[in-house]
N, C-alpha and C positions, 0 to 999 in steps of 0.2 A: 652591698646594698640589698636590703630586705624587700620582699614583695608585699604589697598591701593587699587587703581583702578585695579591693576593687579590681586589682590586677589579676588575682587568682580567679575571680569570678568571670572576668573578661576572657581569660584563656579557656575556661570551661565552656563559655558561650561559643567559641570558635570551633570546638571539637564536633558538636553535632552538625555544624555546617559542612565540615569536611566529609563526614559520613554521608550526608545527604547528597553532596556532589559526587561521591564515589558510586552510590546506588543509582543516581541519575545517569551517570556515565555508562554503567553496566546495562541499564535499561535501554539506552539509546544505541549502544554499540555492541551489545552482546551477540547479536545475530552475525556480525562480521567475524567475531571470535569463533563462533560455531562453524561458520562457513570455511574459514581458514583451517580449522582443526579437521573438518571432514575432508578437505582437499589433501592435507598431509597424510592422513590415515589411508585414504583410498589410493594415493600415489605410491605408498609403501606396500599396500596389500595387493594391488593389481598392476600387472605389467601393461603398458600401453595406455594407462589412464591419462598421463600428461602429454600424450601425443596431440599434435595440432588438430587432427581430424576429430578426435574424441571431444576435446574441449570446445572445438567449433560447433559440433553437433549439440552439445549441452547448451551453449550460448544461443544457438539458433532456436532450439526448442523453448528455452526460457523467454525468448523475445516475442513469441506469439501470445504469451500470457501476461507479460510485463505491463503492457498498456492497461489491462484490466486492474492490476494491482495499483498502478499509479493513480488512475482516476478514483478508485475506491478509497485510497488513502486520504485524498482531499475531503471526501464525504465523511469518513470516520473521524477526521480532525474535528468536525463539528459535533460529534457525538451521534451522528446518524449512521445509516447503513443503506446500501443499494443492492437489493436482491434481484434486480432486473438485468444485471450485466451479463449473466449467462445466456439469457434469451436474446438480449441485444447483440451479443457476440454471434449467435446463430443467424439472427436477422441481418447483420452486417455482411456475413459471408454470402447469404442468398442474394441480397441486393447487389453486391459487387459482381457476382457471377451473372446475374440477370442484366445488369446495366453495361457489362463489358462489351456487348455487341455494338454499343455506341462509341466505344473507344476507352482509352486508359483513364482519362480524366473523369468521365461520368462514372466509371467503375469505382473510382476512389471517392468521389464526392457523394454519391448516392447513400452509402452507409453513414458517412459523417453527418449529412444533413438530416436524414430520417431519424437516426438514433439520437442525434443531438436534440432534435425537436421533442422526442419522447422524454429525454432527460430534462429538458427545459420545463415541460408540462409537470413532470413529477416535482421539480424544484418549486414551481409556482404553488402547487398544492401544499407542499411541506411548509414553505415560508408563509403562505397566505392564510392557511387554516390551522397550522400547528398540529395537524394530524401526524402521528409518529411516522418517520420515514420507513420504518419496517412495513407498515400497512400499505403505504402509498406505493413503494417499490415492489411489494408483493403483487399488487394489482398490475403494476407495470410489467412485471415478469410474465403474468398470464396474458396480458394484452399483446406483448411482443411475440410470445410463442404462438398465440393464435394467428397473428399476422403472418408469421413464417409459414404456418400450415395453409393459410389462405393463398399465399403467393405460389406455393408448391402443390396446390390441389391436394391438401392433406398428406403431403409427402410422396405422392405418386409421381411427381415431376421433379427431376433434378436438373438445375440450371448449370451449364458448364461455361467456363471462361472461354470467350472467343479467342482463338489463336491469333487472329489478326490484330487484337487490341494491344498485345504486348504486355498485358497486365501480369502475366505469370513471372515476368522479370523482376517484379517488386520483391517477391520472396525468394526467388531462385537465383537471382543475380548476386554478385559480390563486388566489393571494392577493396583492393589490396589484400585479397584472400579472405576477407571478413564479410559475412553475409549482409546484404542490404538491410534486412530487418534488425540486425544487431546494431548497425550504425544508427538506424532510425530510433531505436529504443534509447541508445546513449544520448542522442540529442534531446529526446523527450524528457528524460530524467534530469539532464542538465537544466533544462527550462524549469522543470518541476522544483528542483532544489533552489534555484534562484528565486522563483516565485514565493516559495515557502519561507525562505530565509531573509530575502532582501526587499520584500515588498510589504506594504501595509495589508494587502489582501491575505497573505499567509498568516500574519499576526491576528487578523480578524477571525479567520477560521478557527485558530486555536483558542481565541477568547470565547467564541461561541460554544466550543466544546467544553471549556472550563465552566462557564455559567452564562447561558444565553441571555437571561433577563438582565444580568449585569452589563453584558455587551450592548444591549439595547439602550440601557440608561446612560451608558458612556457615549452614545451617539454614533456607534459603529454601524456600518451598512449591513445589518444582519440579513435582511431579506435579499438584497442583491448578491451577497456572498453565497447564500444557499442556492440561489438560482444558478450562479456560475458553476458552483461545485457539482451540482447534479447534471448540468448541461455538459460539462467537460467529461464527467464520468460516462455519460451516454455516448458521447463522440468517440472516446477512447475505446469503449467496448465495441462500437461499430468498426473502428479502425483495426482492432485486433481480429475481428471476424473477416474483414477484407484481406488482411495479410494471410490468414489461413486459407481463404479461398484462392488466393494467388498461388499459394504453395501446393495445394491439392488439385487445383484446376477446376474446382466445382464448389457449389454451395450446398453443403450437406445439412439437412434439417435436424438431424439428431445430435449435431455438435452442440456443445455448450451446456448440456444437462448437468447440473451440479457444479458447474464451473465457478459460480459465485462463491461457493464454499471454499474452493481452492484459492481464490483471490483473497478471501477473508483470512484464510490460514496464513497466506504469505504476508499480509499486512501485519497480522498479530505477531508472527515470527520475527518480523522486522522491528518490533519494539513499539508499535503504535497501540495505544490503549483503546479498546472498544468503547469505553465511556467518553472518549474524546478529550481534547485539551492537551494532548501530549503525543509526540511521535515524530518520525523523520521520513522523508521521501526516500532517501538513499537506503534506509533500512528495509523498505519494502522490496527494493531490488535484490538485496541480500536474501530476503525471505523467499522470493520466487526462485532464486538460484538454488537455495537449499532444497526446495521441493524437487527440482530437476536433478540434483545430485542424488537424492533418495531414489528417484526413478532409475537413474543410471546404476546405482548400487544394486537395486532389485534385479535388474537385467544381468549384471555381472555375477550375481550369486546364483543365477539360473532358476529363479523362482518364477515359473511360468504363470502362476495365478496372479493377475494384476491387482487383486484385492489386498495383497501384501503391502502395496504402496499406501493404500488408504489406512491400513493398520498402523504402519510406521508414522505416517503423517499425523494420525490421531494422537499417538503417544507423544510425538514432538509438541503438538499443539497444547496438550494438557500440561506438559512439563513447563513450557514457556509461560502459559497462563498462570501457573502456580508461582513461578519465579517473579513474574511481573507484579502479581498481587503482593508478594512479600516485599519487593523493592519499593512499591508504592506506599505500603504501610510504614516501611522504615523511613522513607522520606517525610511522611506526615508526622511520625513520631519525633524525628530529629528536628523538624521545623518547630514543633511544640516545645521541645527541650531547649532549643536555641532561644526562643522567645522568652521562656522562663528564666534562663540564665542571664539574658540581657537585662531583664527587669531587675533581677537580683543585683547585677553589677551597678545599675543606677542607684539602687537603694543602699549599697554597701557604704559604710562610714568611711570618710576620708581620714588618712592618718594625721594625728596631731603633730603640729610643727615642733621640731626639737628646740629645747630651751638652751641658749648658749651657756656654757660653763657647766652643764650637767652631763 
């Protein structure tokens, strides 16, 4: 049985689609491949890397920054950015230590409420005025840092966690040998994955990032979604700061400087596009873990200068950005080729019916 021109063209139309699916898969899951490869290489190269104590320490260190990456991922889904999270992280730690004299619950609620309100205000400005999130959150970063200095009398006063509050158990305790903060992060990311994959809110965020005006015309709740995204980002930054205060036993004003760049790096390493409209929550978890593996690698190599970690992170970020750009262009080109091939398949002539007896 011979193939008709329409059949041949239809087969060609399917090939670009497969290439697009492959490039999309690599873009979404490449961070996990890098993470697994790093674990294998470091396990072979360094004795004791796979010990429970070392892996537990890596997981615990990653858990203090993971909430930042989680909240930021939702904002970047919309095509926005949140530069205030580093300052909110410091503010959350100071507020938690300051409020711990009133007990465990106030120490936990104070950073969530205050940082959440700052995030809410930023979201209101972004959604209501359409001023770029970069400008709004830059102002929020300066405001939060100024508030930290005001509470601590320009850094001269260090608030310590009250021993009677029991707040230090949040970060220093464990369940089944795994740190409480690790369990908390696992729960947060499970919720994040469900929200992004199984709810209309997650779809709306990606639609806003794809094309905000089109999302408005479709009747999607753009304003409300932006408000929630920025509020959640602020609350999670405050929570991360509270977790760190619980671990160190004090609220340190100098913490969080430049931490927003670390969170952005983790999100990008996880496969989320800074332009919005594409990405995964679980990828951001892989990204922040990769950064902690790099820190562990630097320590094991005996490089005392901490700037080496920034150098390696910068190289990783550039490589990932280049690969993401290439994969995005490949997807766009394949979609265009698929559309052209499908149109050609429609226009292809149908085979002439066979004449009996010939």
